[in-house]
C-alpha positions as CSV (number, residue, x, y, z in Angstrom):
1,M,133.9,110.3,91.6
2,S,135.3,110.5,95.1
3,Q,133.9,107.7,97.3
4,A,132.9,107.8,100.9
5,G,135.7,107.0,103.2
6,G,138.2,109.4,104.6
7,E,136.9,112.9,103.7
8,G,137.0,113.9,107.3
9,A,140.6,112.7,108.0
10,A,143.1,115.4,108.7
11,Y,145.6,113.8,106.4
12,A,145.2,112.5,102.9
13,V,148.1,110.2,103.2
14,E,149.5,108.8,106.5
15,A,152.7,106.7,106.3
16,H,154.2,105.2,109.4
17,G,157.4,103.2,109.3
18,V,157.0,102.5,105.6
19,A,159.9,100.6,104.1
20,K,160.5,99.1,100.7
21,R,163.3,96.7,99.8
22,F,164.3,95.2,96.5
23,G,166.5,92.3,97.4
24,R,169.5,93.8,99.2
25,I,168.6,97.4,98.1
26,T,166.5,99.5,100.5
27,A,164.5,102.1,98.5
28,L,162.6,103.4,101.6
29,H,163.8,103.2,105.1
30,H,161.0,103.5,107.7
31,V,159.4,106.6,106.2
32,D,157.0,108.6,108.5
33,L,155.1,111.1,106.4
34,D,151.7,112.7,107.0
35,V,150.4,114.6,104.0
36,P,147.9,117.3,105.1
37,R,144.5,117.3,103.4
38,G,143.8,120.4,101.2
39,G,147.3,121.3,100.3
40,V,150.1,120.7,97.8
41,T,153.0,118.6,99.3
42,A,156.1,118.4,97.1
43,L,158.6,115.6,97.5
44,F,162.2,116.5,96.7
45,G,165.5,114.6,96.7
46,H,168.2,113.2,94.5
47,N,167.7,110.5,91.9
48,G,167.1,107.3,93.9
49,A,166.0,109.1,97.0
50,G,162.8,107.1,97.1
51,K,160.3,109.7,95.8
52,T,158.8,107.6,93.0
53,T,158.8,104.5,95.2
54,F,156.8,106.3,97.8
55,L,154.3,107.6,95.3
56,R,153.9,104.2,93.7
57,I,153.2,102.7,97.1
58,A,150.7,105.5,97.9
59,A,149.0,104.9,94.5
60,G,148.7,101.1,95.2
61,L,151.0,100.2,92.4
62,M,153.5,98.7,94.8
63,R,153.2,97.1,98.2
64,P,155.5,98.2,101.0
65,T,157.8,95.7,102.6
66,S,156.8,96.8,106.0
67,G,155.0,99.7,107.8
68,S,151.4,101.0,107.7
69,L,149.8,103.3,105.2
70,R,146.4,105.0,105.1
71,V,145.1,106.9,102.1
72,A,142.0,109.0,102.3
73,G,141.5,107.6,105.8
74,L,141.5,104.0,104.5
75,D,143.9,101.2,105.2
76,A,146.0,100.7,102.1
77,R,146.5,97.0,102.8
78,K,142.8,96.1,103.3
79,E,140.8,98.8,101.4
80,Q,142.8,99.3,98.1
81,A,139.7,99.0,95.9
82,A,137.9,101.8,97.8
83,I,141.0,104.0,97.8
84,R,141.2,103.9,94.0
85,G,138.2,106.1,93.5
86,H,139.8,108.8,95.6
87,L,143.0,108.9,93.5
88,G,144.1,110.6,90.3
89,V,147.6,109.4,89.3
90,V,150.2,110.5,86.8
91,S,153.3,108.3,86.8
92,H,156.4,107.9,84.7
93,E,154.6,105.1,82.8
94,L,151.7,106.9,81.3
95,F,149.6,103.8,80.8
96,L,147.9,105.2,77.6
97,Y,146.6,102.9,74.9
98,G,148.5,104.0,71.7
99,D,145.9,102.5,69.3
100,L,143.1,104.4,70.9
101,T,142.3,108.1,70.4
102,A,142.6,110.6,73.1
103,L,138.9,110.5,73.6
104,E,138.7,106.7,73.5
105,N,141.5,106.5,76.2
106,L,139.4,108.8,78.5
107,R,136.2,106.9,77.7
108,F,137.9,103.6,78.7
109,Y,139.1,104.9,82.0
110,G,135.9,106.8,82.6
111,R,133.9,103.7,82.3
112,L,136.1,101.9,84.8
113,Y,135.4,104.7,87.3
114,R,131.7,104.9,86.3
115,V,131.8,108.6,85.5
116,A,128.2,109.5,85.0
117,D,128.4,112.5,82.6
118,L,131.3,110.8,80.7
119,E,131.1,112.5,77.3
120,A,130.7,116.0,78.7
121,R,133.5,115.3,81.2
122,C,135.9,114.0,78.6
123,A,135.3,117.2,76.5
124,E,135.8,119.3,79.6
125,V,139.2,117.8,80.6
126,L,140.5,117.7,77.1
127,T,139.7,121.4,76.7
128,R,141.4,122.2,80.0
129,V,144.7,120.6,78.7
130,D,144.3,122.0,75.2
131,L,143.8,118.7,73.5
132,I,140.2,119.0,72.4
133,H,141.3,119.6,68.8
134,R,143.2,116.2,69.0
135,A,140.4,114.3,70.6
136,N,140.1,111.9,67.7
137,S,143.9,111.4,67.1
138,R,145.5,108.2,68.2
139,A,147.7,108.5,71.3
140,R,150.7,106.8,69.6
141,H,151.0,109.8,67.4
142,F,151.4,112.2,70.3
143,S,154.6,113.8,71.4
144,R,155.7,113.1,75.0
145,G,154.3,116.5,76.1
146,M,150.9,115.8,74.5
147,A,150.8,112.3,76.0
148,Q,151.7,113.9,79.4
149,R,148.8,116.3,79.0
150,L,146.4,113.4,78.2
151,A,147.6,111.5,81.3
152,I,146.9,114.7,83.3
153,A,143.4,114.9,81.8
154,R,142.8,111.3,82.7
155,A,144.0,111.9,86.3
156,F,141.3,114.6,86.7
157,L,138.6,112.8,84.8
158,H,136.7,111.1,87.6
159,R,136.9,114.0,90.0
160,P,139.3,112.5,92.6
161,D,140.1,114.3,95.9
162,I,143.8,113.3,95.9
163,L,146.3,113.7,93.1
164,L,149.5,111.7,93.0
165,L,151.8,113.3,90.4
166,D,155.2,111.9,89.6
167,E,157.2,114.4,87.6
168,P,154.0,115.8,86.0
169,Y,155.9,118.6,84.2
170,T,157.9,116.2,82.1
171,G,157.7,117.2,78.4
172,L,155.4,120.2,79.0
173,D,156.0,123.5,77.3
174,Q,155.7,126.8,79.2
175,R,152.0,127.2,78.3
176,A,151.2,123.6,79.4
177,V,153.1,124.2,82.7
178,A,151.0,127.3,83.4
179,T,147.8,125.3,82.6
180,L,148.9,122.5,85.0
181,N,149.7,125.0,87.7
182,E,146.2,126.5,87.3
183,L,144.6,123.0,87.6
184,I,146.7,122.2,90.7
185,E,145.8,125.6,92.3
186,G,142.1,125.1,91.6
187,F,142.3,121.6,93.0
188,R,143.8,122.9,96.2
189,E,141.3,125.7,96.5
190,A,138.6,123.0,96.4
191,H,140.3,121.6,99.5
192,H,141.6,118.6,97.6
193,T,145.1,117.3,98.0
194,V,148.2,117.1,95.7
195,L,151.3,115.0,96.4
196,L,153.9,115.6,93.7
197,T,157.5,115.1,92.8
198,T,159.5,117.3,90.5
199,H,163.2,117.8,89.7
200,D,162.4,121.5,89.2
201,H,162.8,122.4,92.8
202,H,162.1,126.1,92.3
203,L,158.8,125.4,90.6
204,G,158.0,122.8,93.2
205,F,158.7,125.1,96.1
206,T,156.5,127.8,94.5
207,M,153.6,125.5,94.2
208,A,153.9,123.7,97.5
209,T,152.2,124.4,100.8
210,D,154.3,121.7,102.4
211,I,157.7,120.2,101.5
212,A,159.4,117.0,102.3
213,I,163.0,116.2,101.4
214,L,164.1,112.6,101.0
215,R,167.7,111.4,101.1
216,R,168.6,107.7,100.6
217,G,165.1,106.5,101.4
218,E,164.5,108.6,104.5
219,V,162.6,111.8,105.1
220,I,165.2,114.3,106.4
221,H,163.0,117.5,106.3
222,H,159.2,118.0,106.4
223,T,157.8,121.4,107.0
224,P,155.2,123.9,105.8
225,A,156.7,125.8,102.8
226,A,155.8,129.1,104.4
227,A,158.2,128.4,107.2
228,L,161.1,128.6,104.8
229,S,162.5,131.4,102.7
230,R,163.6,130.5,99.2
231,T,167.2,130.8,100.3
232,E,166.7,128.5,103.3
233,F,164.9,126.0,101.1
234,D,167.7,126.1,98.4
235,A,170.3,125.4,101.2
236,L,168.3,122.4,102.5
237,Y,167.8,121.1,99.0
238,E,171.4,121.4,98.0
239,A,172.5,119.7,101.2
240,S,170.2,116.8,100.5
241,L,172.1,116.1,97.2
242,Q,175.4,115.7,99.0
């Protein structure tokens, strides 16, 4: 249910001078990052590099200490409510209701986003993540991988045009990884945008059209993936861990 706003903008996410501090700790240091619309941008970096913090800020789950951010062409400080309809989010905290079934979880979120064909859409996304047979099972009985798949289904439910995926492959088996890759590729082919983080840098590089590498809260490399060979990327990635 993408809403009118920034569909014509060249960039899905535009960050300029974005900083985030937690007391004396600086998680992001004046990050400048433009995420091209219609591609898959993968964020890489060591633990604590600032990847999750940046995604949380882009998702509206956290406010930056300073800097400006536009998402879907909209000002993140002033137009957060309008931005939400553009975003599908998978984060470390899955935000699922354990006492609700998989279907009930999707219905709840679908009503928040006013998904018109809700029952059909729920069945469609549950089928895509191979959970239709567990539609009436309570989420608290799900393994981490199953819960992750349900969170992915929820992210696609309202037909967003930007996906923010923080470690979306966590807990997924090989078959589920292939399914998610197909979903991401189809999303990109529809000229929608994916911004993701993953510790699997080989998989991330394979999926990405653009890569950004963070180190200690700063973007140290940002380039189209096609501009790098696998060997060149591996060297940049390993250097960022030093």
